[in-house]
Wavefront OBJ file of the C-alpha trace (Angstrom):
o trace
v -15.660 -27.838 -14.398
v -17.589 -31.149 -14.276
v -20.380 -31.388 -11.817
v -19.594 -34.068 -9.313
v -18.920 -34.340 -5.194
v -15.772 -36.747 -6.079
v -12.424 -35.650 -5.549
v -10.667 -38.858 -7.635
v -12.965 -37.632 -10.655
v -11.957 -33.972 -10.216
v -7.841 -35.253 -9.778
v -8.069 -37.092 -12.777
v -8.632 -34.163 -15.227
v -5.101 -32.767 -14.108
v -3.592 -36.137 -12.875
v -0.807 -35.356 -16.373
v -0.714 -31.772 -15.306
v 1.955 -30.874 -12.745
v -0.182 -29.198 -10.110
v 1.662 -27.784 -7.261
v -0.458 -28.599 -3.897
v -1.934 -31.409 -4.490
v -0.457 -34.863 -3.356
v -1.842 -38.425 -4.551
v -1.457 -42.327 -3.171
v -2.863 -45.205 -4.448
v -2.617 -48.687 -2.522
v -4.462 -52.087 -2.287
v -6.890 -53.317 0.197
v -6.979 -56.609 -0.060
v -7.793 -57.936 -3.784
v -10.726 -55.967 -4.547
v -10.548 -52.646 -2.659
v -8.614 -49.922 -4.095
v -7.695 -47.014 -1.578
v -6.994 -43.636 -3.222
v -5.825 -40.529 -1.146
v -5.905 -37.031 -2.244
v -4.468 -33.905 -0.111
v -5.224 -31.163 -1.100
v -2.392 -28.659 0.391
v -2.354 -25.267 -1.309
v -5.228 -22.383 -2.518
v -4.330 -22.303 -5.765
v -4.773 -26.101 -6.028
v -7.702 -25.966 -4.603
v -9.538 -23.472 -6.808
v -8.197 -25.668 -9.606
v -9.475 -28.663 -8.865
v -12.684 -27.234 -7.449
v -12.364 -29.459 -3.947
v -12.223 -27.590 -0.314
v -8.049 -28.033 1.260
v -8.036 -31.174 3.221
v -7.499 -34.824 2.503
v -10.132 -37.055 0.668
v -10.132 -41.537 0.829
v -12.106 -42.543 -2.184
v -12.440 -46.285 -0.883
v -13.433 -48.257 -4.614
v -14.806 -51.844 -4.614
v -17.896 -53.286 -7.164
v -20.000 -53.608 -3.968
v -23.588 -53.275 -5.471
v -22.920 -55.874 -7.840
v -21.583 -58.105 -5.221
v -24.147 -58.365 -2.359
v -22.195 -60.693 -0.251
v -22.516 -59.831 3.302
v -18.586 -60.751 4.065
v -17.620 -58.554 1.540
v -19.674 -55.730 2.613
v -18.111 -56.330 6.001
v -14.790 -56.218 4.605
v -15.565 -52.469 3.080
v -17.335 -51.752 6.289
v -13.443 -52.198 8.001
v -11.384 -50.829 5.311
v -13.758 -47.610 5.861
v -13.650 -48.208 9.555
v -9.884 -47.820 9.703
v -9.526 -44.638 7.404
v -12.701 -42.820 9.741
v -10.291 -43.783 12.585
v -6.913 -42.078 11.422
v -8.850 -38.705 10.514
v -10.388 -39.308 14.199
v -9.072 -36.604 16.877
v -7.068 -38.452 19.159
v -8.437 -37.544 22.318
v -12.348 -37.277 21.122
v -15.139 -37.695 24.028
v -18.168 -37.759 21.779
v -18.962 -38.182 18.701
v -22.104 -36.870 16.201
v -22.933 -38.693 13.485
v -25.465 -36.570 11.305
v -27.526 -37.912 8.157
v -28.099 -35.729 5.856
v -31.057 -35.980 3.469
v -34.394 -36.372 3.102
v -35.969 -39.956 3.810
v -39.030 -39.629 1.751
v -36.618 -39.254 -1.640
v -34.436 -42.854 -1.927
v -31.483 -41.396 -3.502
v -31.736 -39.065 -0.796
v -31.968 -41.374 1.900
v -28.913 -42.825 2.518
v -28.083 -40.083 5.288
v -30.994 -41.133 7.126
v -30.715 -44.879 6.283
v -27.028 -45.192 7.822
v -28.352 -43.249 11.226
v -30.893 -46.385 11.985
v -27.896 -48.525 11.970
v -25.523 -46.449 14.157
v -24.642 -47.802 17.599
v -26.203 -45.333 19.848
v -24.062 -44.926 23.315
v -23.855 -41.121 24.541
v -27.065 -41.595 27.023
v -25.859 -45.267 28.263
v -22.391 -43.474 28.976
v -24.024 -41.039 31.248
v -26.685 -43.033 32.614
v -24.752 -46.478 33.473
v -20.915 -45.802 33.150
v -20.353 -48.797 35.657
v -22.439 -51.084 33.329
v -21.181 -49.755 29.766
v -18.568 -51.737 28.201
v -15.136 -49.839 28.094
v -14.830 -50.585 24.324
v -17.627 -48.495 23.646
v -17.174 -44.847 22.785
v -19.857 -42.076 23.373
v -21.972 -41.485 20.228
v -24.898 -39.699 19.372
v -26.554 -38.630 16.084
v -29.057 -36.179 14.965
v -31.397 -36.263 11.612
v -31.692 -32.476 10.967
v -34.042 -33.225 7.602
v -34.133 -31.037 4.788
v -34.863 -27.200 4.013
v -37.743 -28.076 1.904
v -39.613 -29.813 4.625
v -38.224 -27.548 8.042
v -37.703 -24.548 6.526
v -34.594 -24.658 8.499
v -30.849 -24.810 6.951
v -29.386 -28.290 7.978
v -26.135 -26.182 9.088
v -28.100 -23.636 11.540
v -29.841 -26.779 13.060
v -26.733 -29.116 13.331
v -24.758 -25.756 14.821
v -27.499 -25.392 17.535
v -27.540 -29.008 18.579
v -23.334 -28.873 18.517
v -23.837 -26.178 20.655
v -25.665 -28.033 23.163
v -24.467 -31.223 23.494
v -20.456 -30.349 22.731
v -19.386 -33.151 20.544
v -15.405 -33.931 20.028
v -16.236 -34.309 16.200
v -18.830 -34.665 13.809
v -19.316 -37.233 10.711
v -21.502 -35.902 8.094
v -23.383 -39.215 6.165
v -24.619 -37.838 2.735
v -25.540 -38.986 -1.318
v -23.093 -37.896 -3.281
v -23.442 -37.248 -7.302
v -20.347 -38.453 -9.767
v -19.476 -37.452 -13.347
v -19.069 -40.758 -14.651
v -21.996 -43.366 -14.223
v -19.568 -46.468 -13.515
v -18.988 -44.122 -9.995
v -22.444 -44.937 -8.999
v -22.346 -47.027 -5.862
v -19.124 -48.468 -6.244
v -16.880 -45.459 -4.574
v -16.858 -44.481 -1.008
v -15.473 -40.977 -0.401
v -13.988 -40.073 3.040
v -12.967 -36.618 4.161
v -11.662 -34.603 6.844
v -13.082 -31.403 5.241
v -16.731 -31.108 6.024
v -19.523 -30.850 3.623
v -22.037 -28.752 1.479
v -25.090 -30.529 0.718
v -26.869 -30.327 -3.035
v -23.022 -29.146 -3.973
v -22.889 -32.414 -6.576
v -26.293 -31.747 -8.216
v -25.941 -27.566 -8.415
v -27.619 -27.153 -5.333
v -25.449 -25.975 -2.157
v -26.338 -25.080 0.681
v -24.296 -23.589 3.566
v -21.644 -26.423 4.816
v -20.984 -27.815 7.395
v -17.431 -27.764 8.628
v -14.854 -26.767 11.459
v -15.672 -23.113 10.421
v -19.417 -23.462 11.125
v -19.564 -25.576 13.678
v -16.217 -25.299 15.283
v -15.332 -29.163 15.337
v -14.049 -31.432 13.281
v -15.901 -32.155 10.471
v -15.534 -35.862 8.633
v -18.042 -36.168 5.646
v -18.630 -39.735 4.113
v -20.802 -40.484 1.164
v -21.475 -42.571 -1.669
v -22.730 -41.201 -5.461
v -26.189 -42.734 -5.781
v -27.029 -39.755 -8.760
v -25.698 -38.196 -12.150
v -26.576 -35.324 -13.916
v -28.026 -36.734 -17.668
v -25.564 -33.832 -19.115
v -22.882 -35.512 -17.955
v -23.696 -39.148 -19.761
v -25.135 -37.881 -22.533
v -24.645 -33.763 -23.484
v -27.774 -33.866 -24.503
v -29.666 -30.565 -25.108
v -29.420 -27.481 -22.483
v -33.083 -28.079 -20.899
v -32.060 -31.563 -20.127
v -28.823 -31.308 -18.943
v -29.560 -30.625 -15.587
v -31.763 -33.813 -15.065
v -30.473 -35.937 -12.181
v -30.730 -40.217 -13.179
v -30.221 -42.638 -10.455
v -30.140 -46.732 -10.916
v -33.408 -48.135 -10.954
v -32.255 -50.444 -8.131
v -31.736 -47.718 -5.928
v -33.441 -48.666 -3.261
v -31.427 -52.061 -2.601
v -28.086 -49.833 -3.047
v -29.572 -47.402 -0.423
v -30.083 -50.018 2.087
v -26.833 -52.108 1.119
v -24.447 -49.172 0.911
v -25.998 -47.222 4.241
v -25.232 -50.382 6.099
v -21.564 -50.151 4.926
v -21.170 -46.883 5.947
v -22.354 -47.582 9.461
v -20.330 -50.631 9.983
v -17.390 -48.059 9.210
v -18.569 -45.829 11.671
v -19.553 -48.355 14.420
v -15.916 -50.207 14.081
v -14.171 -46.615 13.725
v -15.662 -45.234 17.416
v -16.296 -48.535 19.113
v -12.914 -50.451 19.205
v -12.728 -54.371 18.951
v -16.328 -54.359 18.225
v -17.784 -57.313 16.319
v -20.498 -57.787 13.288
v -21.919 -60.045 15.726
v -22.187 -57.823 18.601
v -23.369 -54.589 16.990
v -26.036 -56.965 15.356
v -26.537 -58.351 19.029
v -26.520 -54.031 20.151
v -29.010 -53.085 17.464
v -31.748 -55.987 17.657
l 1 2 3 4 5 6 7 8 9 10 11 12 13 14 15 16 17 18 19 20 21 22 23 24 25 26 27 28 29 30 31 32 33 34 35 36 37 38 39 40 41 42 43 44 45 46 47 48 49 50 51 52 53 54 55 56 57 58 59 60 61 62 63 64 65 66 67 68 69 70 71 72 73 74 75 76 77 78 79 80 81 82 83 84 85 86 87 88 89 90 91 92 93 94 95 96 97 98 99 100 101 102 103 104 105 106 107 108 109 110 111 112 113 114 115 116 117 118 119 120 121 122 123 124 125 126 127 128 129 130 131 132 133 134 135 136 137 138 139 140 141 142 143 144 145 146 147 148 149 150 151 152 153 154 155 156 157 158 159 160 161 162 163 164 165 166 167 168 169 170 171 172 173 174 175 176 177 178 179 180 181 182 183 184 185 186 187 188 189 190 191 192 193 194 195 196 197 198 199 200 201 202 203 204 205 206 207 208 209 210 211 212 213 214 215 216 217 218 219 220 221 222 223 224 225 226 227 228 229 230 231 232 233 234 235 236 237 238 239 240 241 242 243 244 245 246 247 248 249 250 251 252 253 254 255 256 257 258 259 260 261 262 263 264 265 266 267 268 269 270 271 272 273 274 275 276 277 278 279 280
């Protein structure tokens, strides 16, 4: 099995084989966005494809090569529509968790995304009569990484969940791809939760409904690939991780796209201009 966090990459290994328990759909969203939906409903299928049971949505577009703000907003809105379809219908509070290490650029997607999320939980509680009714209650949490805190991300997120009692958690993290062409051209959304570091062989305890007690949506973009997947190089170098030289701009752009998707999914009928006004 190739090292990848992407369900659509794993699925392609079996797309010409009849695997019961896996459904696949593909649709267009405008002229430049392709959406792939994979649902795994069977334990045997999950084991074969190497992914947990659940729904996986991939939004594909060459947005890293197109740094047009309007294009990024279209991607954000497309992501927002898909997130909205997976949110619990009666949710009162959503907690957005940024996984990763802000000091390491390829791993900073989660922390950078949190900087652009519209946080409203405190406003809804303190000033309910002044709060725009279009805003829902949103909080964020940045658990950092085990190497810096000595605490598993899953443990700290679980503790915060017990305290604030969110209806849903949205976890954002950098992902790993098997193919270099997938780097920063795919947004993956799933309702299966997330195991931080799984794509690069550093699997930590997962964030999912079982560990947190609430639905967990995972959002990420692949920004790294194993050297061995690219070159089939000798064993001592196979596990080296490579990333594009313009990773700074990629993380900045992609965090904005994901934040736009989360903001538009959680706060109904809010425009991009209103989001900018709220944040700044």
